[in-house]
C-alpha positions as CSV (number, residue, x, y, z in Angstrom):
1,M,-0.3,0.8,-0.1
2,N,1.2,3.3,-1.0
3,K,1.4,6.1,1.5
4,T,0.9,10.0,0.8
5,R,2.3,12.8,2.6
6,K,-1.2,13.1,4.8
7,Y,-0.7,10.0,6.2
8,Y,2.6,10.7,7.3
9,E,2.0,14.1,8.7
10,R,0.1,12.8,10.6
11,K,2.3,10.2,11.6
12,F,4.1,12.4,12.5
13,A,2.5,15.6,14.2
14,R,3.7,14.6,17.4
15,Y,7.1,16.0,16.2
16,P,8.2,19.3,15.4
17,D,8.6,21.3,12.4
18,V,12.2,21.2,13.0
19,V,14.7,17.6,14.6
20,D,18.0,17.0,15.6
21,L,19.6,14.0,14.1
22,F,18.6,11.0,17.1
23,T,15.3,12.1,15.8
24,F,15.9,11.8,12.6
25,R,17.5,7.8,13.4
26,K,14.4,7.6,15.3
27,M,12.4,8.7,12.6
28,L,13.8,6.8,10.3
29,G,13.0,2.8,11.8
30,G,16.2,3.3,14.1
31,I,18.7,3.6,11.6
32,G,22.7,4.3,12.6
33,D,23.8,7.4,12.9
34,C,26.9,6.9,9.9
35,F,23.8,6.2,7.1
36,A,21.7,9.3,9.2
37,R,24.7,11.9,9.0
38,R,26.0,10.8,5.5
39,L,21.6,11.1,3.9
40,V,22.1,14.8,5.5
41,Q,25.8,14.9,3.5
42,E,24.7,13.9,-0.1
43,N,21.4,16.4,1.0
44,K,18.9,13.7,0.4
45,V,17.2,15.7,2.9
46,K,17.0,19.3,3.3
47,H,19.2,20.5,6.6
48,T,20.4,22.8,8.5
49,F,24.1,22.9,10.2
50,I,24.6,25.1,13.4
51,K,27.6,24.0,14.9
52,P,27.9,20.8,16.3
53,N,24.4,20.0,15.5
54,Y,22.3,18.7,11.7
55,W,19.0,20.3,12.2
56,I,15.8,18.6,9.6
57,F,13.3,19.9,9.0
58,K,10.4,17.3,8.8
59,S,8.8,17.9,5.3
60,S,12.0,17.3,3.9
61,I,11.9,13.6,6.0
62,I,8.6,13.2,4.7
63,D,9.7,14.0,1.0
64,Y,13.0,11.5,1.3
65,I,10.5,8.7,2.8
66,L,8.2,9.2,-0.4
67,S,11.1,8.7,-2.7
68,E,12.4,6.3,-4.5
69,D,15.5,6.3,-2.7
70,Y,14.0,5.1,0.3
71,A,12.1,2.8,-1.5
72,S,14.9,1.6,-2.9
73,R,16.5,1.0,-0.1
74,R,13.7,-1.4,2.2
75,L,13.9,1.3,4.8
76,R,10.3,1.0,7.4
77,V,8.9,4.2,9.3
78,R,8.9,3.2,13.0
79,V,6.7,5.5,14.9
């Protein structure tokens, strides 16, 4: 079943509009730190870097979840 943007907006409603790397990892099902940093550094998700933290936009996380890259990696969202 293909899920829509509205589905993920509801699923992530309890999260703030901008999250840290730890929360981003949790939103994507507990992915590893290195993989999460690679997604950010390869600009797969929109972010802002304010030393020493990456801040990732919730809308960008949803865009990534709906992308072909996410589907090809067979990742699963856990909330």
